[in-house]
C-alpha positions as CSV (number, residue, x, y, z in Angstrom):
1,M,120.1,67.5,151.9
2,V,119.0,71.5,152.5
3,K,116.5,72.7,149.5
4,L,117.2,76.4,148.5
5,T,113.7,77.6,149.1
6,E,114.3,76.5,153.0
7,V,117.1,78.5,153.2
8,I,115.1,81.4,151.4
9,A,112.2,81.1,153.8
10,K,114.3,80.8,157.0
11,F,116.9,83.8,156.0
12,L,113.3,86.2,155.3
13,K,112.1,84.8,158.7
14,K,115.5,85.7,160.4
15,N,115.3,88.8,159.1
16,E,111.9,89.5,160.1
17,I,110.1,89.6,156.8
18,N,107.0,87.9,157.8
19,S,104.8,88.5,154.3
20,A,105.2,87.7,150.6
21,F,103.3,88.3,147.6
22,G,103.6,86.4,144.3
23,L,101.6,84.9,141.3
24,Q,100.9,81.3,141.4
25,G,102.2,78.8,139.0
26,G,104.3,75.6,138.6
27,A,107.5,77.5,138.6
28,V,107.4,78.8,142.5
29,V,105.2,76.4,143.9
30,H,108.3,75.4,145.9
31,I,109.3,78.7,147.1
32,F,105.6,79.1,148.4
33,D,105.7,75.7,149.9
34,S,108.7,76.6,152.0
35,L,107.5,80.1,152.9
36,E,104.2,78.7,154.4
37,E,106.2,76.0,155.9
38,N,108.1,78.6,158.1
39,N,104.9,80.5,158.9
40,L,105.0,83.3,156.7
41,N,101.9,84.9,155.3
42,V,101.6,84.4,151.4
43,T,99.3,86.5,149.6
44,Y,98.5,84.9,146.1
45,C,98.0,87.5,143.6
46,H,95.9,86.5,140.7
47,H,96.1,87.8,136.9
48,E,93.9,87.6,134.1
C-alpha cells in the first residue's frame, strides 16, 4: 500500500522542488521522513 506522504514527496521531486522547510513535531514526522527518503533537502525550523 502506498502512503500519501510518499506520493507527495514523489510529486514534489517530479516537479523539481528540491527543498522543504517546516517545524518538527509528531504530526509531520511522516512527511519529513518521506521527503528525506526521496532525497529532498529538508530544513527544520525551530520555535521558542
